N, C-alpha and C positions, 0 to 999 in steps of 0.2 A: 343737499337739495333732494327733495322727495321726487321720485319718478313715478308718475301714474302708470298703472298696469291695466291693460284691457285684456279680457279673456274672450277668446273667440274659438268656436268649434270650426274645424275645417269645413269649408263649403258654405258657411253661414255668411250672408252679406255683412260687410262692416263698413261703416262710414269713415273713410279716410279723407282728411282735409286735403283738397286739391293743391294746397301750397306746402304740404309736408315735404321737407328737404330730402327725406328718404326716397320719395317718389321722383323728385326732380333731379337729384344729384347722386343718389345712392349713398347719402350721408347718414350712415348707420352701420350697425353690425348685427350679426345673428348667430345663433347656435342651434343645432339640431341634435336631438337625443332620443333614445328608445325608452319607452315606458312599459313596465311589466306589472300587471295587477294593480295599476294605478300609481305605481311608484317608479321613480327614475333610476336608470342604470348609471353608475359612476357620477352621481350628482356633484360631489366636491370638485371633480376635474372640470366639469362643464361650467360651474360657477367661477372657478379660478380663471378659465379662459375668457369667460364673459367679462369679468372685471378687468382683466388684462387688456382685452381689445377695446373696451370703453375708454380706459385710461389713455391708450395709445392715440386715440383720435379726439381726446378731450371731451368725451361724453360722460355725464354722471351715470354711474352704474346703478341699477335697481338695488334696493336693500335686499340682501340675501334672505332674510327672514320673511319679509313681505312677499318676495318672489316665490319662495317655497310654499307659502300659504295659498297663493293664487294658483300655482300649479296643482296643488292638492285639490283645490276647489274645482278646477277644470276637469280633473280626472276623478271626481267624487264618484263613488260606486265601483271603483276599480276599472279594469279593462286594460288591454294592451294597445299600443299605438306609438305614434311618433309625435313628439313635442317640438315645436319650433318657437324659439324666443327671439324676437326682433326688437332691437332698440334703435329708434331714429332720433335725430336731433330735434324733430318737431317742425312746427310751422315757421316759415321764414319768407321774406320777400324775394324778389327777383335778384339774382346775382350770387356768386360763389361765397362771398364773405358771410360767415355765420352771424346772424343778428344776436346782440346781447340779450334780447328778450325771448329767444327761442326756448321752449320748454320741451325737454326730451320726453319721449313716450315709449313705453315698453308694451309690446303686443305679444300675447301667447296664442298659439294656434295648435289645435288638436287635430291630428289626422289618424287614419287607420294604420294598422301594421304595414311595414314595407313588404311589397309583394315580390320578393326576390326568389327565384327558383332555388330550392334547397341544394341542388347539385352544385351550385356555384361555390358553396362553402365546403361541400364534401369532396367532390372530384376535381374542382378547380375550373378555371376559365381560360379562354384564349384572349389575351390582352392586346389591344390595338396600340398604335403609336399615332397620336393626333398630329395633324399638320398645323394646328393652331399653336403659335408660340406664345409663351407667357411674357408679359411685359415685366421688366425689372424695375422695382421701386422699393428700396430699403425702408422707406418710411411706412410702407404698408405691408411689408413682408411678415407673414405669420398670422395676420389679422383676417378673420372671416368677415370682411366688410361686404356691403351690399352691392358693390360693383362686380358683377359676375358675368359680364358679357363674354369674356374669353371662354368661360366654362359652358355657357349656353351654346356658343358656336361649336365647341368640342363635343358636347353631348349630341348636337345635331349630326355631327360627323359619325359619332358612334351609332346612331340610329340608322344612318345611311349604309354603314359598313356591316351592321349586325354584330358590333362588338359590345359585350356587357360593360366594358370599361376600357379606357385608353390612357396611356401615359402622356403627360405634357412636359415640355421642356422649354428652355430659354433659346433665344436665337443663336447663342454661341454653343448650343449642343448639350448643355447640362440637363439631365433628367431631374424633375423636381417633385412630381406628384401625379396622381391620376386626375381625371376630370372631376371626381367627387371623393377622392381617397388619398391616403398617404401610402408611400412605398417602403417596403423592407426587402432586403435581399441578404442571402448568405453567400459570401464570396471568399474563397480560400479560408473557410472556417471562421471568418469574421462576420459579425452582424452589422449591416450597413443600413442607414436611412439617409435620404438627402438632407443636407443642411438647408435650413430655411432662413436665408440671409437677405435675399433681394426679390424673392417671388415665392408663392405658395402659402398654404395655410398650415398652422400648427394645430392639428386635430387633437381632440381629447383622447381618442383611442390610441393615437400615436404616443401621447404622453403616458398613458396607462401601460403600454407595452414597454416603453423605455424604462419606466420605474420598476416594472416586474422583472425585467432582465437584470437591472442593476441589483435588485434585492436578491436575485439568484446567482449573483456573480457572473452574469453573462454581459460583458460590456458591449454597448452599442456605439458605433462610430457614426457621428453626424458629419458627413463629408460631402463634397461635390461628387456626384455620380454621373459618369458618362456611359454611353451605350456599350463601350468595350468592357466595362465592369459586369454588366448583365450577361455578356457573352461568356463570362467565366463563372457565373453564379450557379450554385447547386439548388437553391431554393429561392423563390420570389413570391411575395404576396402583397396584396393591397388591402387597406382597411379603412373603415369609418365607423361611426357610432350606430348607424342603422343596419348596415350589412355585417358589421364586425370584420371578419377576415375571409377574403376570397383567395385561395391559393391560385397561382398562375401555372398553367400547364404549358402554355406556348406564348411567346412574344416574338413577333417578326419570324425569324427562322430558328429561334432558340426554343428548345424543349426542356421542361423541368419536371421533376418528381415532386409530389406532395410529401415533403420530408419531415423529420422529427421536430425540427425547430418550429415549423409552421403549426404542427399539431400541438406542440407545447404552448404556443401562444394562444391558440384557440381555446385550450383548456383553461388558461389563466383568465380569459375573458368570461368563459362560461361559469367560472367559480365566483364571479362577482355577484354579491347580493344586491337586490333592488332596495332603495330607500333614500331618505333625505339625510 
């Protein structure tokens, strides 16, 4: 099935059908990535996650070749910025059941570069702990689906508290991710990242770092992480594709140094060449 692709510059009005299921039910997925000189960073990782997420909720994924051509057209002439790829199930009637006639639609949005303070990546941040608990749903775990109200509420809390980022966990106390990032920690010389089994998003940058670690014989353990583990951590950082890596200087009453593993990970991401 061919998925039509719409190219939209950030801020430009776009006609969205009022019956689009993405608008009514969050029935869709999205990915966000950094563009440098008109070219994407870590394109294969993002396409792999896009295809995976579409398959998980029964959406036809855009053709990778056509998608790359439209992204290149959107960023024709070069330039840095952020690309958002959003795939919705398309137009459907009232009710949750997806109509058999719905035609998926892929929209591309171009935005300016992320305006993060450079000291966040250099000297690190104070990380909050959100009071908003993540719902546990294995059928949606790992997917960057369009139901983001938990994150909206948590980002509102960050703004109120003055936190650049905050950790989110489940009601039973497991730490899963940041409001917009994945979590890594060095605990007793082991590299840990939360297992994404019933909540959270598997980010492309998380996957890049896991692959880089394994290539360098630095095993990463994907396990349940509780607050007690971070109390023993020597290094903690959060990551996503727009900000890459922010070291954590403080979380609750715990203080950390920006250690060698964090700097090694930052160097791995910095060495990635832009391109399709």
